[in-house]
C-alpha positions in Angstrom: 125.5 114.0 112.7 127.9 116.5 111.2 131.1 114.7 112.5 132.9 113.4 109.4 133.4 109.9 110.8 133.6 106.9 108.5 130.2 105.7 109.8 128.5 109.0 109.0 130.1 109.4 105.6 129.4 105.9 104.4 125.9 105.3 105.8 124.3 108.2 107.8 124.9 111.0 105.3 123.7 109.2 102.2 120.5 108.2 104.0 120.0 111.8 105.2 120.5 113.0 101.6 117.9 110.5 100.3 115.5 111.5 103.1 115.9 115.2 102.3 115.5 114.6 98.6 112.2 112.8 99.2 111.2 115.5 101.6 111.9 118.2 99.0 110.0 116.2 96.3 106.9 115.8 98.4 107.2 119.5 99.5 107.5 120.5 95.8 104.4 118.5 95.1 102.6 120.4 97.8 101.7 117.2 99.6 100.8 117.8 103.2 103.1 116.1 105.7 106.1 115.8 103.4 108.3 114.3 106.2 106.0 111.5 106.9 105.8 110.5 103.2 109.6 110.9 103.0 110.0 108.5 105.9 107.7 106.0 104.1 109.4 106.5 100.8 112.9 106.1 102.3 111.8 102.9 104.2 110.4 101.5 100.9 113.7 102.3 99.0 115.8 100.7 101.7 113.6 97.7 101.9 113.8 97.2 98.1 117.6 97.5 98.3 117.8 94.9 101.0 115.2 92.7 99.3 117.7 90.1 97.9 119.5 89.8 101.2 116.3 89.4 103.2 114.9 86.9 100.6 118.0 84.8 101.0 117.7 84.9 104.8 114.0 84.0 104.7 114.5 81.1 102.2 117.4 79.7 104.3 115.2 79.8 107.4 112.4 78.1 105.5 114.7 75.3 104.3 115.8 74.8 107.9 112.1 74.6 109.0 111.4 71.9 106.3 114.3 69.8 107.6 113.1 69.9 111.2 111.4 66.5 111.1 114.6 64.9 109.8 116.6 66.7 112.4 114.3 65.5 115.1 114.7 61.9 114.0 118.5 62.3 114.0 118.4 63.8 117.5 116.5 60.8 118.7 118.7 58.3 116.9 122.0 59.7 118.1 120.9 61.3 121.4 123.7 59.6 123.3 126.5 60.2 120.7 127.2 63.9 120.1 129.9 63.2 117.5 127.6 60.9 115.5 124.8 63.5 115.9 126.9 66.3 114.4 128.1 64.1 111.5 124.5 63.0 110.7 123.4 66.7 110.8 126.2 67.8 108.5 125.4 64.9 106.1 121.8 66.0 106.0 122.7 69.6 105.3 125.1 68.4 102.5 122.4 66.1 101.0 120.0 69.0 100.7 122.6 71.7 99.7 121.9 73.8 102.8 124.4 75.9 104.7 123.2 76.5 108.3 125.1 79.7 108.5 123.6 81.1 105.2 120.8 82.8 107.0 123.2 84.8 109.3 125.3 86.5 106.6 122.5 88.5 105.0 121.4 89.6 108.4 124.9 90.8 109.3 125.1 92.7 106.1 121.7 94.3 106.7 122.4 95.4 110.3 124.7 98.4 109.6 122.2 99.8 107.1 119.3 99.4 109.5 121.2 100.9 112.4 122.2 103.9 110.3 118.6 104.3 109.2 117.4 104.2 112.8 120.1 106.7 113.8 118.9 109.1 111.1 115.3 109.0 112.1 116.1 109.2 115.8 118.4 112.3 115.3 115.9 114.0 113.0 112.8 113.4 115.2 114.3 113.5 118.7 116.0 116.9 118.3 113.7 119.6 119.7 115.8 122.4 118.3 114.6 122.5 114.7 116.8 125.5 113.8 120.0 123.8 114.9 118.8 120.5 113.2 118.1 122.3 109.9 121.6 123.9 110.0 123.2 120.5 110.7 121.3 118.8 107.8 122.3 121.6 105.4 125.9 121.0 106.3 125.9 117.4 105.1 123.7 117.5 102.0 125.5 116.9 98.8 123.9 119.7 96.7 122.7 123.2 97.4 119.4 122.2 95.9 118.8 119.9 98.8 119.2 122.6 101.5 116.1 123.2 103.5 114.8 126.4 105.1 112.8 124.6 107.8 111.5 121.1 108.7 107.8 120.4 108.9 107.3 117.5 111.4 103.5 117.4 110.9 101.9 114.3 109.4 98.1 114.1 109.1 97.8 116.7 111.8 100.2 114.9 114.2 103.7 115.9 115.1 106.1 113.0 114.2 108.4 114.2 117.0 106.0 113.4 119.9 106.0 110.1 121.8 103.2 107.8 122.8 104.4 108.2 126.3 103.0 111.7 126.1 99.5 110.4 125.8 98.3 112.2 128.9 98.9 115.6 127.2 98.5 114.7 123.5 95.7 112.1 123.5 94.8 108.5 124.5 95.0 107.4 120.8 98.8 107.5 121.0 98.6 104.3 123.1 97.4 102.5 119.9 100.8 103.0 118.3 102.9 100.6 120.4 100.1 98.1 120.2 100.1 98.2 116.4 103.9 98.1 116.3 104.0 95.1 118.7 101.2 93.4 116.7 103.0 93.7 113.4 106.2 92.3 114.9 104.2 89.4 116.4 102.6 88.6 113.0 106.0 88.6 111.3 107.5 86.4 113.9 104.6 84.0 113.7 105.0 83.7 110.0 108.6 82.7 110.5 107.8 79.9 113.0 108.0 76.3 111.6 104.6 74.7 110.9 105.5 71.1 111.3 103.8 68.1 113.0 105.4 65.8 115.4 107.8 63.4 113.7 107.5 59.6 113.6 110.7 59.3 115.6 109.2 61.5 118.4 105.9 59.5 118.4 107.8 56.2 118.7 109.8 57.6 121.6 106.5 58.4 123.4 104.8 55.1 122.6 107.7 53.1 123.8 106.9 54.0 127.3 110.6 54.6 128.2 111.5 57.2 130.6 113.1 59.3 127.9 112.4 62.7 126.4 112.9 64.2 123.0 116.2 66.2 122.9 115.8 69.9 123.2 115.7 71.7 119.9 117.7 74.7 121.0 117.2 76.7 117.9 113.4 76.2 117.9 113.2 77.1 121.6 115.2 80.3 121.0 113.0 81.2 118.1 109.8 80.7 120.2 111.3 82.9 122.9 112.3 85.6 120.5 108.8 85.5 118.9 107.4 86.4 122.4 110.1 88.9 123.4 110.6 90.8 120.2 107.0 92.2 119.9 107.1 93.3 123.5 110.5 94.9 123.0 109.4 96.8 119.9 106.1 97.9 121.6 108.2 99.4 124.5 110.4 101.1 122.0 107.4 102.5 120.1 106.0 103.8 123.4 109.2 105.7 124.3 110.4 106.9 121.0 109.0 109.6 118.5 106.1 108.6 116.3 108.3 108.9 113.2 110.3 105.9 114.3 107.1 103.9 114.8 106.1 104.9 111.3 109.4 103.6 110.0 109.2 100.3 112.0 105.6 99.7 110.9 106.2 100.3 107.2 109.3 98.2 107.4 107.4 95.4 109.2 104.5 95.5 106.7 107.0 94.9 103.8 108.6 92.1 105.8 105.2 90.4 106.3 104.4 90.6 102.6 107.8 89.2 101.7 107.5 86.4 104.3 104.1 85.5 102.9 105.5 85.3 99.4 108.4 83.1 100.6 106.0 80.8 102.5 104.0 80.2 99.4 107.0 79.1 97.4 107.5 75.3 97.2 
């Protein structure tokens, strides 16, 4: 955390300073569990900063979903000619002013910020030596005003540093955390899945009675697999990592769900 690497200076330290500033604010307001509210506040701030990029990514994904019936028809028509298939797909994208790679760029820009945010929470919550952690934080804050004397990890009577995997000693209720985390990830993934009916081209292929199959839609198959794997993966993470990280993931996921619902309503 205190090593002056480019990664720390550009991303980790600014996030730590913002987290500490929010922590000090809620502490000054005498609000119980200031770290928990600081985590929520920081997640909201980061989500708002990334909102335009995420909106662009979601809108691009929605456009691709809306083109799926046309892509299915093209796949059937040119299933034996890959060159003609690629040209027809590019013509379709050009006709509808869609760049297939447009959804990837915002994601690539977001990832360093999200990874840095995760690193901050993990280092703050995973470190069992609060005295050493406090000293390290005080070395990277930008102003003496932000220096802290101690770090209160309690939030509504729960230590944000404990893990659901410690349920045998800290309570069965901890097992609900990975279930909630996985559920939110599943809901968000479900909202991103294309809601389209079988195309006329696909129906004709079936009715014809020929021993042929609709060409695999690789992107759609990968999306379905990710929709099943991602919730399980995040549930496992939430089970093994401190509660503060699950709090961050769940707040971030809730905002993602609200944003996706808004995008899905747009025509």
